[in-house]
C-alpha positions in Angstrom: 111.7 56.5 97.7 109.4 57.7 100.4 106.0 58.9 99.2 105.5 62.7 99.2 102.9 62.3 102.0 100.6 59.6 103.0 97.6 61.9 104.0 97.0 65.4 105.1 95.5 66.0 108.5 93.8 69.3 109.5 92.1 69.2 113.0 93.4 72.1 114.9 90.4 72.7 117.0 88.0 69.9 116.7 88.1 66.5 118.2 87.9 63.5 115.8 85.5 61.8 118.4 82.8 64.4 118.2 82.5 64.9 114.4 78.9 64.7 113.2 79.9 64.1 109.5 82.6 62.5 107.4 85.5 64.8 106.6 87.3 64.5 103.3 90.5 64.3 105.4 89.4 61.4 107.6 91.6 58.3 107.0 90.8 54.6 107.3 92.0 52.5 110.2 94.6 50.9 108.3 96.5 54.2 107.6 100.2 53.5 107.3 100.8 56.3 109.7 100.5 54.9 113.1 98.1 56.3 115.7 100.6 57.6 118.2 102.1 59.9 115.5 98.7 61.2 114.8 98.1 61.8 118.4 101.4 63.6 118.6 100.9 65.9 115.6 97.2 66.6 115.7 95.7 69.2 118.2 92.7 67.7 119.9 92.3 70.0 123.0 88.9 71.5 123.0 88.9 73.2 126.3 87.2 76.5 126.1 89.4 78.4 128.4 92.6 77.3 126.5 91.0 78.3 123.3 90.4 81.8 124.6 94.0 81.9 125.8 95.2 80.9 122.4 93.2 83.6 120.8 95.3 86.1 122.8 98.7 84.6 121.6 100.7 84.7 118.4 102.6 81.8 116.7 106.1 83.4 116.6 109.0 81.4 115.1 111.9 82.4 117.3 115.5 81.8 116.7 115.5 78.9 118.9 112.3 77.4 117.7 113.6 77.7 114.2 116.7 75.8 114.9 114.5 73.1 116.4 112.1 73.2 113.4 109.2 74.0 115.6 106.8 76.9 116.3 106.2 77.8 119.9 103.3 79.9 121.2 104.6 83.0 122.9 102.6 85.4 124.9 102.9 88.9 123.5 101.6 92.3 124.5 100.3 93.3 121.0 97.5 95.6 119.8 94.1 94.0 118.9 94.6 94.4 115.2 97.9 92.3 115.3 96.4 89.4 117.2 96.2 86.2 115.1 92.9 84.3 115.7 93.0 80.6 116.3 92.7 78.8 112.8 93.3 75.2 111.6 96.8 74.4 110.4 97.9 71.6 108.0 100.4 69.2 109.6 102.6 67.0 107.4 104.6 64.3 109.3 107.4 62.1 108.3 111.1 62.3 107.6 111.1 65.8 106.0 108.0 64.9 104.0 110.1 65.6 101.0 109.3 62.7 98.8 113.0 62.1 97.7 115.9 60.0 99.1 118.0 61.6 101.8 120.9 61.9 99.4 118.7 63.8 96.8 117.3 65.9 99.6 120.6 67.0 100.7 122.0 67.6 97.2 118.9 69.8 96.4 119.3 71.8 99.7 122.9 72.5 99.0 122.1 73.9 95.6 119.2 75.9 96.7 121.1 77.3 99.6 123.9 78.6 97.1 121.2 80.0 94.9 119.7 82.0 97.7 123.2 83.4 98.7 123.9 84.3 95.0 120.7 86.4 94.9 121.4 88.0 98.2 124.8 89.0 97.2 123.7 90.8 94.0 120.7 92.5 95.7 122.9 93.9 98.5 125.4 95.2 95.8 122.7 97.2 94.0 120.9 98.4 97.2 117.8 96.3 96.2 115.6 94.4 98.5 115.9 90.8 99.9 113.4 89.4 102.3 114.4 89.5 105.9 113.0 85.9 106.8 115.3 84.3 104.0 118.2 86.4 105.1 117.7 85.6 108.6 117.7 81.7 107.9 120.8 82.2 105.8 122.6 83.8 108.6 121.7 81.1 111.1 122.9 78.4 108.6 126.3 80.3 108.4 126.4 80.8 112.1 126.1 84.4 112.1 123.5 87.0 113.6 121.0 88.7 111.5 121.0 92.4 111.1 118.3 94.1 109.3 119.6 96.2 106.3 119.8 99.9 106.4 116.7 101.7 105.1 116.8 104.8 102.8 115.3 107.8 104.1 112.0 108.8 102.5 111.8 112.1 100.4 110.7 115.0 102.3 107.0 116.2 102.0 105.7 119.6 101.3 108.5 120.9 99.1 108.2 122.0 95.5 108.8 118.9 93.3 110.7 121.2 90.8 112.8 123.1 93.1 116.4 123.6 92.0 117.6 125.7 94.9 119.2 123.0 97.0 121.0 120.8 94.5 124.3 119.2 95.8 127.6 120.7 94.9 129.9 119.3 92.1 132.3 116.6 93.4 134.6 117.0 90.5 134.9 113.3 89.7 135.2 111.9 86.2 132.9 109.2 84.8 134.0 107.0 81.9 132.9 103.7 80.5 135.2 100.7 80.2 134.1 97.2 79.1 130.5 98.2 79.2 130.4 99.7 82.8 130.7 103.2 83.8 133.5 103.7 86.4 134.0 106.8 88.6 137.4 108.3 89.1 138.8 111.1 91.2 140.2 113.0 88.2 141.1 112.7 84.4 144.6 111.4 85.3 143.1 108.5 87.4 140.7 107.8 84.6 143.6 107.5 82.0 145.2 105.0 84.4 141.9 103.2 85.1 142.2 103.8 88.8 138.5 104.0 89.8 137.2 105.2 93.2 137.0 102.5 96.0 133.4 101.4 95.3 132.2 97.8 94.8 131.5 97.0 91.2 130.0 93.6 89.7 132.6 91.3 88.5 131.8 89.8 85.0 133.6 86.4 85.7 132.0 85.9 89.0 128.6 86.7 87.5 129.2 84.1 84.7 130.3 81.5 87.3 127.1 82.2 89.3 125.0 82.1 86.2 126.5 78.8 85.0 125.9 77.2 88.5 122.2 78.2 88.3 121.9 76.9 84.9 123.2 73.6 86.1 121.0 73.6 89.1 117.7 74.1 87.3 118.5 71.1 85.0 119.6 68.9 88.0 117.4 65.9 88.3 117.2 65.5 92.1 116.7 69.3 92.6 113.8 69.3 89.9 112.1 66.4 91.5 112.4 68.0 95.0 111.1 71.5 93.9 108.3 69.9 91.9 107.2 68.0 94.8 107.4 71.0 97.2 105.4 73.1 94.7 102.7 70.5 94.4 102.6 70.4 98.2 102.4 74.1 98.5 99.4 74.2 96.0 97.6 71.4 97.9 98.3 73.0 101.3 96.7 76.3 100.3 93.6 74.6 99.0 93.3 72.7 102.3 94.1 75.9 104.2 91.3 77.7 102.3 88.9 74.9 102.8 89.4 74.9 106.6 89.8 78.6 107.3 87.9 80.5 104.5 85.1 81.4 107.0 87.4 82.4 109.6 89.3 84.7 107.3 86.1 86.3 106.2 85.0 86.8 109.7 88.1 88.7 110.3 87.6 90.8 107.3 83.9 91.5 108.3 85.0 92.6 111.8 87.3 95.2 110.2 85.4 98.5 110.4 85.3 100.9 107.5 87.3 98.8 105.2 86.5 96.8 102.1 88.1 96.3 98.6 86.5 99.5 97.3 86.7 103.2 98.1 82.9 104.2 97.8 82.3 108.0 97.9 78.8 107.6 99.3 80.2 105.5 102.0 82.9 107.9 102.8 80.3 110.6 103.3 78.1 108.5 105.5 81.1 107.3 107.6 82.4 110.9 108.1 79.4 112.9 109.2 81.7 115.7 110.4 82.8 116.3 106.7 80.5 117.8 104.1 80.5 116.5 100.6 82.7 119.3 99.2 85.3 118.9 101.9 85.6 115.2 101.1 85.8 115.6 97.3 88.6 118.2 97.8 90.7 117.1 100.6 94.1 115.6 99.8 94.8 111.8 99.9 96.8 112.2 103.1 94.1 114.3 104.7 91.4 111.8 103.7 93.0 108.7 105.0 94.1 110.4 108.1 90.5 110.9 109.1 89.6 108.6 112.0 86.5 107.3 110.4 87.8 106.6 106.9 90.1 103.8 105.6 91.0 103.3 102.0 92.6 100.2 100.5 95.4 101.1 98.2 96.4 99.5 94.9 99.4 100.4 92.7 99.4 99.7 89.0 103.1 98.3 89.1 103.5 97.9 85.2 102.1 100.4 82.9 103.4 102.2 79.9 103.0 106.0 79.8 102.5 106.0 76.0 99.4 103.7 76.5 98.3 104.9 80.0 94.9 106.1 78.8 92.1 104.0 77.5 91.0 104.3 74.0 87.9 106.4 74.6 90.0 108.8 76.5 92.4 109.2 73.6 89.5 109.7 71.1 87.8 112.3 73.2 91.2 114.2 73.6 91.9 114.1 69.8 88.4 115.6 69.1 88.8 118.2 71.8 92.4 119.2 70.6 91.0 119.5 67.0 88.1 121.8 68.3 90.5 124.1 70.0 93.7 123.9 68.1 92.6 123.2 64.4 94.7 126.2 63.0 97.6 125.6 65.3 100.9 124.6 63.6 101.5 121.2 65.2 103.6 119.1 62.8 106.4 119.2 60.3 105.2 117.2 57.3 108.0 116.5 54.7 109.9 119.7 55.6 106.8 121.8 55.7 105.1 123.2 58.8 101.3 122.2 58.8 98.3 123.0 61.1 96.3 120.2 62.7 93.6 120.8 60.2 96.0 120.3 57.4 97.5 117.2 58.9 94.3 115.5 59.2 93.4 116.5 55.6 96.6 114.8 54.5 95.4 111.7 56.2 92.0 112.1 54.6 90.5 112.0 58.1 88.2 114.2 60.0 88.3 113.8 63.9 84.6 114.2 64.3 84.1 111.1 62.1 86.4 108.9 64.2 85.1 106.1 66.6 87.0 103.9 68.9 86.8 101.2 66.1 88.2 103.4 63.4 90.9 104.5 66.0 92.0 101.0 65.9 94.4 101.0 68.9 92.9 98.1 70.7 94.5 94.7 70.5 92.4 91.9 69.2 92.6 88.3 67.9 95.0 89.3 65.2 97.7 90.3 67.7 98.0 86.9 69.3 101.6 85.6 69.0 102.2 88.7 66.7 104.2 91.3 68.7 104.8 93.3 65.4 101.1 93.7 64.9 100.7 94.7 68.6 103.4 97.5 68.3 101.5 98.9 65.3 98.5 99.5 67.6 100.4 102.5 69.1 99.5 104.3 65.9 96.1 105.7 66.0 94.2 105.0 62.7 97.4 103.4 61.6 99.1 106.9 61.2 102.4 107.3 62.8 102.0 111.1 62.4 99.2 111.0 65.0 101.5 108.9 67.3 104.2 111.6 67.0 101.6 114.3 67.8 99.7 112.7 70.6 101.9 110.1 72.2 105.5 111.5 72.0 107.6 113.7 74.2 109.7 115.0 71.2 107.6 116.8 68.4 106.8 120.0 67.0 104.9 121.1 70.1 107.4 119.8 72.5 105.2 116.9 73.7 102.5 119.2 75.0 99.5 116.9 74.1 101.2 113.9 75.6 101.9 115.7 78.9 98.2 116.9 79.0 96.9 113.4 78.5 99.1 112.1 81.3 98.1 114.8 83.5 94.5 114.0 82.9 95.0 110.2 83.7 97.0 111.4 86.9 94.0 113.6 87.8 91.6 110.6 87.5 93.9 108.7 89.8 94.0 111.5 92.3 90.1 111.5 92.1 89.8 107.9 92.7 92.3 108.3 95.7 93.1 104.7 96.3 95.1 104.0 93.1 98.8 104.8 92.3 100.6 103.9 89.0 104.2 103.6 87.8 104.3 104.6 84.2 107.3 104.0 81.9 109.0 106.5 79.8 111.5 105.5 77.1 115.2 106.2 76.8 116.6 104.5 73.7 120.3 105.2 73.9 120.4 106.5 70.3 122.2 109.7 71.4 123.4 111.3 74.7 121.0 114.2 74.5 117.8 112.0 75.2 118.0 112.5 78.9 118.1 116.3 78.7 115.2 116.4 76.2 113.0 114.0 78.4 113.8 116.1 81.6 113.2 119.3 79.9 109.7 117.9 78.8 108.9 116.7 82.2 109.9 120.1 83.9 108.5 122.3 81.2 105.0 120.8 81.5 105.2 120.0 85.2 104.1 116.4 84.7 104.0 115.6 88.3 101.5 113.9 90.5 101.8 112.4 93.9 100.0 109.3 92.4 102.6 108.7 89.8 106.0 107.1 90.2 108.2 107.2 87.1 110.4 104.6 85.7 112.6 104.5 82.6 112.3 101.7 80.1 115.1 100.6 77.8 113.8 98.9 74.6 116.2 96.3 73.5 116.4 97.3 69.8 120.2 97.9 69.4 120.0 95.9 66.1 117.7 98.6 64.6 120.0 101.5 65.7 123.1 99.8 64.4 121.4 98.8 61.0 120.7 102.4 60.5 124.2 103.5 61.7 122.9 105.5 64.7 125.4 104.0 67.1 128.8 102.4 66.2 128.6 99.6 68.8 126.6 98.3 71.7 129.0 99.9 74.3 127.9 103.5 72.8 124.2 102.7 73.3 125.0 101.8 77.1 127.0 105.1 77.4 124.2 107.1 76.0 121.9 105.5 78.5 124.0 105.7 81.7 126.7 108.4 81.3 124.4 111.5 81.5 122.9 110.0 84.8 126.3 109.6 86.2 127.4 113.1 85.3 124.1 114.5 86.8 124.9 112.6 89.8 128.3 113.9 90.2 127.4 117.5 89.3 123.7 118.1 89.6 123.9 121.7 89.1 125.4 121.4 85.6 122.0 119.7 84.6 119.3 121.0 87.0 116.4 119.7 85.0 117.8 116.3 84.7 118.7 116.3 88.4 115.1 117.2 89.3 113.7 114.6 87.0 115.9 111.9 88.5 114.5 112.6 91.9 111.1 111.3 90.5 112.6 108.3 88.7 112.5 105.2 90.8 113.8 102.4 88.5 114.7 101.0 85.2 112.9 98.5 82.9 114.0 96.5 79.9 111.4 96.0 77.3 110.9 94.3 73.9 109.5 91.2 72.4 111.2 88.2 74.3 110.2 85.7 71.9 112.8 86.9 69.5 115.7 84.4 69.6 119.3 85.9 69.8 121.3 82.8 69.3 124.1 84.2 71.5 125.1 82.5 74.8 126.4 85.0 77.2 129.8 83.8 78.6 133.3 85.0 79.4 134.1 84.6 75.7 131.4 87.1 74.6 132.6 90.3 72.9 132.8 93.4 75.2 130.1 95.9 74.5 132.6 98.2 72.6 133.5 95.2 70.5 129.8 94.2 69.6 129.5 96.3 66.3 127.5 93.8 64.3 123.9 94.6 63.4 122.7 91.7 65.5 120.9 92.0 68.9 122.9 90.7 71.9 121.0 88.1 74.1 118.6 89.0 76.8 121.0 88.0 79.4 123.7 90.2 77.9 121.4 93.2 78.0 120.4 92.4 81.7 123.9 92.0 83.0 125.2 95.5 81.6 122.1 97.2 82.7 122.4 95.7 86.2 126.1 96.4 86.5 125.5 100.1 85.5 122.6 100.5 87.9 124.6 98.9 90.8 127.5 101.3 90.1 125.2 104.3 89.8 123.4 103.3 93.1 126.7 103.1 95.0 127.4 106.6 94.0 124.0 108.1 94.6 123.9 106.3 98.0 127.1 108.1 99.0 125.6 111.4 97.9 122.4 110.9 99.9 120.3 110.6 96.7 117.5 108.4 95.7 118.6 105.0 94.2 117.0 103.0 91.4 115.6 99.6 91.3 115.9 97.2 88.3 112.5 95.9 87.3 112.6 94.3 83.7 109.9 92.7 81.7 110.9 89.1 82.1 109.4 85.6 81.4 106.4 86.7 79.0 108.0 84.5 76.4 111.5 83.2 75.3 114.0 81.1 77.1 113.9 80.2 80.7 117.4 81.8 81.1 115.6 85.1 81.1 114.0 84.4 84.4 117.4 83.0 85.6 119.1 86.3 84.8 116.3 88.3 86.5 116.6 86.0 89.7 120.2 87.3 89.9 119.8 90.9 89.0 116.1 92.2 89.3 114.3 93.7 92.4 111.1 92.5 90.8 109.8 91.5 87.3 106.8 91.9 85.1 104.9 89.0 83.6 106.9 85.7 84.8 104.7 83.4 82.7 107.5 81.1 82.0 108.1 80.3 85.7 105.6 77.5 85.2 108.2 75.8 82.9 110.9 75.5 85.6 110.0 74.0 89.1 113.5 75.0 90.4 113.2 78.7 89.4 109.6 78.8 90.6 110.5 77.4 93.9 113.4 80.0 94.2 111.1 82.8 93.4 108.9 81.6 96.3 111.7 81.4 98.7 113.1 84.8 97.9 109.6 86.4 97.6 110.4 88.1 94.3 107.4 90.2 93.3 105.8 89.6 89.9 103.6 92.2 88.2 101.2 90.0 86.2 98.9 91.3 83.4 96.5 88.5 82.4 94.4 90.8 79.9 97.7 91.7 78.2 98.9 88.2 77.9 95.4 87.2 76.7 95.9 89.2 73.6 99.6 88.5 73.0 100.9 85.2 74.4 98.6 83.2 76.7 94.8 82.7 76.8 93.3 84.1 80.0 92.0 80.8 81.3 95.6 79.3 81.2 97.3 82.2 83.0 99.3 81.0 86.0 98.2 83.9 88.3 96.0 81.8 90.5 98.4 79.0 90.6 101.3 81.3 91.5 99.2 83.1 94.1 98.3 79.7 95.8 101.8 78.5 95.9 103.0 81.6 97.7 104.6 83.7 95.0 104.1 87.4 95.6 102.0 88.5 92.7 100.2 91.7 91.9 98.0 92.7 89.1 98.8 95.4 86.6 97.4 96.8 83.4 100.3 97.1 81.0 98.7 99.1 78.3 95.2 100.3 79.1 94.8 101.7 75.5 95.1 98.3 74.0 93.6 96.1 76.5 90.9 97.9 78.6 87.7 99.7 78.2 86.8 101.5 81.5 88.0 104.7 83.1 89.6 102.6 85.9 91.7 99.9 84.1 93.2 98.7 87.2 89.9 98.0 88.8 88.9 96.3 85.5 91.8 94.1 85.8 91.1 93.1 89.3 87.3 92.6 88.5 88.0 90.3 85.7 90.5 88.2 87.6 88.2 88.0 90.6 85.4 86.6 88.3 87.5 84.2 86.2 89.7 82.9 89.0 87.0 83.1 91.6 89.2 85.2 93.9 87.9 85.9 97.5 88.0 89.4 99.1 91.1 88.1 101.2 92.8 87.1 97.8 92.1 90.4 96.1 93.3 92.4 99.2 96.4 90.4 99.5 97.3 91.1 95.8 96.5 94.7 96.3 98.8 94.7 99.4 101.5 93.0 97.3 101.3 95.7 94.8 102.2 98.4 97.3 105.0 96.4 98.6 106.3 95.7 95.1 106.1 99.3 94.1 108.6 102.1 94.5 106.5 104.2 96.9 108.7 105.8 99.6 109.0 104.4 103.1 106.8 107.0 104.4 104.0 106.4 101.9 104.1 102.7 102.6 104.1 103.2 106.4 100.9 105.3 105.7 99.2 102.8 103.5 100.3 99.5 105.0 101.1 100.4 108.5 104.2 101.5 110.4 105.6 97.9 110.8 105.2 96.9 107.1 108.9 95.9 106.7 108.4 93.1 109.3 107.2 89.9 107.7 104.2 87.8 108.9 101.3 88.9 110.9 103.4 91.3 112.9 104.0 93.5 109.7 100.4 93.6 108.7 97.9 96.2 109.8 94.5 94.8 109.0 92.9 98.2 109.5 94.8 99.5 106.5 95.3 96.4 104.3 92.2 94.4 105.0 94.2 91.3 104.8 93.3 88.9 107.5 95.9 87.9 110.1 95.1 84.3 109.5 96.2 84.7 106.0 99.4 86.4 106.9 100.2 83.8 109.6 99.7 81.0 107.1 102.0 82.7 104.5 104.8 83.3 107.1 104.6 79.8 108.6 104.7 78.2 105.3 107.7 80.2 104.0 109.5 79.4 107.3 108.8 75.8 106.9 110.2 75.8 103.5 113.3 77.6 104.5 113.8 75.4 107.6 113.7 72.4 105.3 116.8 73.7 103.5 118.5 74.4 106.7 117.8 70.9 107.9 119.1 69.5 104.7 122.5 71.1 105.3 123.0 69.9 108.8 124.5 66.7 107.8 127.5 68.5 106.1 
């Protein structure tokens, strides 16, 4: 078996003969790699004129160059901010440098190639994202030409977010559930005969076959060896890249005017002398960032729950304020009797003015580690479910007024900060079909809208509780309660105007609960249909994921035809539990939250690298629940090339400051010793991962953000150096090209 690599050489711009000190990458004279190979692969030309010329060129992998597994230097007429400065690259030479036999290499490449095509198929079916670079390599392998996928139009700006005047007309279709999936029919007669409209639907048998193939692939010895070695190489390669180019990357960042990781107000005022302070503080996000002298780096909290979006001090302050203003207001129904807020607190033997953040007891501590049940109890202030119902619920005696007010205060803080967005989750349980109408009524009644908030719907996996209390007869009814109202509102928006308006602001679905709970059920073709699952036992994670994905895919097909916004599937995945959770998400999810268990499967981890699946990681949350902070794989994933972003999860339980997302970045930067380049790259990833509209992403990342590599990076907006973007792009192309080379022998 060939060794993974004899030695790493990096001498792009400096001649070996003029070194004045010993480099750790120097090799002895008896190196097994012969000298003429070294001369061929290491760049040693120090001519100053050529170096200047190279600084005006970009390394662009073209179609022909990819086929030849080389990168050529192409003269391009590009703006200054798109130029890639000269930097030192890591060259690895040898037959594929794979570290495995050719037979194993080809076997691994065939399996990985099929895995890539499987994910691409399911992403296209649900109108979710698949990276253009990977798709381009797949098309070349299949001998086809690559066509960029159609992009959805961004929502129009400047219109009333609650306007119901221009809702589309009724199509007259009929929607019914069969075998756990909502089908759309022309009329009731077609529904009775099960003759659905001609739209693509996921096929259960095909999905099971694809899933079984992936299960076999991640356990296949040669593939595990190959991917493990590639991941080790990617880790080492990044360390070498950072060692060689860290100063050059920082030089790029320092040359970038009016840009750093922060948005400092006093810096804004000094940079914009034409704006007085009052104007700067009251102008909108768009006006502020359009100012020629002001640039703001944007970050998105890609994983946060609405019921815990405030910090504990904020909640305590709001409780005291509400008591001061509404002590005599009837706010709760206690055992069939209406009570005022004062009476409610008296029944709990509490007085709000005596409360502290400690007595509020909503912060996760040592006692919640590996105890998800105790963590869920932290949602009850002072351990009282009555206070949770009053302050953190949309359905209560005051129609969720306090909860709406708290969220609007959090949104106001985000708007004041100007450079932060959030994607809070609201719950739909599937207990009854009226949940959607109640939630949308709460949203519209209290006008819970902010340009800095993008809403998502989370589905808790607690069917066993509902069935045990006889709320639903079977799992199919729970799915029907979750998805049928959305299908009906899509077919006839005017019949449910509030829900139709609310759905305009919903960007995706999430699946949440304790992943460490073992189901004991293996999802297969022999699994009971959802209508047949009538026992008080929870289906497996994969069972949940498939039927959620299947309905979202069908719903997106219908909404796409109507010109409406579509939804992404972004489940919690890989925080705990079996590795098959991450496998199911690889097939169905646009992106995921947590992903800790990827470190247990080199094959899946490598596939997540190749397909650039975004992962919202929350180290502070994991530290209190499942994994100590120092052991968090965030840094390891970042170095290997996974697309990671930072998120808060539950600021009420895990954070102390008014800006929990900045707190998350600050702690990660200190613990993992992240550089400015690392932090800005992670912030850029968060915007890409988010469900912000195309128009907003163009505004925050640059008009070419859909292009991959340096060409898609506007350093003036992202503060990510072009050297880093070139390294990421070239490394990804190299890995994809290895797979293509491994298939040539067929």
